[in-house]
MIFI-217809 format. One line per field, with one value per residue (C-alpha): residue number from 1; x, y, z. Coordinates in Angstrom, 3 decimals, padded with zeros to 6 digits. Example, Ala and Ser with C-alpha at 12.3 -4.5 7.8 and 13.67 -1.06 7.14 Angstrom:
BEGIN
i = c(1/2);
x = c(012.300/013.670);
y = c(-004.500/-001.060);
z = c(007.800/007.140);
***
This chain:
BEGIN
i = c(1/2/3/4/5/6/7/8/9/10/11/12/13/14/15/16/17/18/19/20/21/22/23/24/25/26/27/28/29/30/31/32/33/34/35/36/37/38/39/40/41/42/43/44/45/46/47/48/49/50/51/52/53/54/55/56/57/58/59/60/61/62/63/64/65/66/67/68/69/70/71/72/73/74/75/76/77/78/79/80/81/82/83/84);
x = c(-023.669/-027.170/-028.943/-028.568/-029.642/-027.413/-028.396/-026.202/-026.244/-024.136/-022.085/-019.942/-016.989/-014.869/-011.428/-009.002/-006.136/-006.699/-009.155/-008.184/-009.078/-012.374/-013.286/-012.265/-014.418/-017.467/-017.069/-016.301/-019.280/-021.625/-020.372/-021.803/-025.373/-025.132/-024.313/-022.318/-020.745/-019.229/-017.765/-017.034/-016.433/-015.088/-017.210/-016.140/-013.456/-013.343/-012.004/-012.990/-010.641/-010.125/-007.703/-006.133/-005.499/-007.178/-009.398/-011.267/-011.140/-014.476/-015.119/-018.427/-018.687/-021.134/-021.300/-023.012/-024.390/-026.531/-030.233/-032.339/-036.048/-037.618/-038.885/-042.053/-042.875/-042.334/-044.648/-047.310/-047.250/-047.426/-050.350/-052.169/-051.754/-053.129/-056.297/-057.198);
y = c(-018.826/-019.571/-022.737/-025.556/-029.123/-031.752/-035.077/-038.166/-040.864/-043.943/-044.472/-047.355/-046.650/-049.222/-049.220/-051.750/-049.616/-048.795/-047.980/-044.325/-044.328/-046.080/-043.366/-040.615/-042.160/-042.242/-038.633/-037.214/-039.023/-037.853/-034.274/-034.186/-034.286/-033.308/-029.752/-028.633/-031.946/-031.451/-034.616/-038.147/-040.818/-044.249/-046.797/-050.023/-051.320/-054.644/-056.164/-058.757/-061.613/-063.991/-066.898/-065.403/-061.981/-058.641/-057.619/-054.665/-052.433/-051.264/-048.476/-047.671/-043.992/-041.849/-038.502/-035.396/-032.548/-029.509/-030.314/-027.997/-028.834/-029.086/-025.625/-027.140/-028.848/-025.611/-023.704/-026.392/-026.161/-022.376/-022.535/-025.010/-022.764/-019.786/-021.659/-022.339);
z = c(-083.464/-084.761/-083.653/-086.164/-086.707/-088.256/-089.745/-089.473/-092.117/-092.776/-095.910/-097.092/-099.359/-101.149/-102.721/-104.087/-102.732/-099.017/-096.238/-096.549/-100.252/-099.452/-096.925/-099.356/-102.101/-099.826/-098.662/-102.115/-103.638/-100.864/-101.247/-104.771/-103.425/-099.736/-098.729/-095.725/-094.746/-091.293/-089.786/-090.979/-088.350/-089.290/-087.440/-089.122/-091.456/-093.254/-096.431/-098.972/-099.709/-102.598/-102.415/-099.300/-100.876/-100.218/-103.127/-101.613/-098.552/-097.132/-094.646/-092.953/-092.030/-090.114/-091.883/-090.529/-092.600/-091.909/-092.016/-094.160/-094.286/-097.717/-098.682/-100.196/-096.900/-094.972/-097.330/-097.050/-093.255/-093.382/-095.817/-093.593/-090.572/-092.439/-093.357/-089.728);
***
């Protein structure tokens, strides 16, 4: 297996239905812009209340995805090294 680096970021998903739906919403939304999502860990759950009734479920997740440096940054570093 090749060496890899993974980045971890926090997301918060919400749902009026359940904590599971809130987590799914967060992961599915993140998957639209982040490639190679690997693991999602629920780190906190809470809910909002109005007049004693649950109105929203919220889930805070830590999500990991494969880190790929910006190609433009890599080229700039390579170019700088060549000039020396």
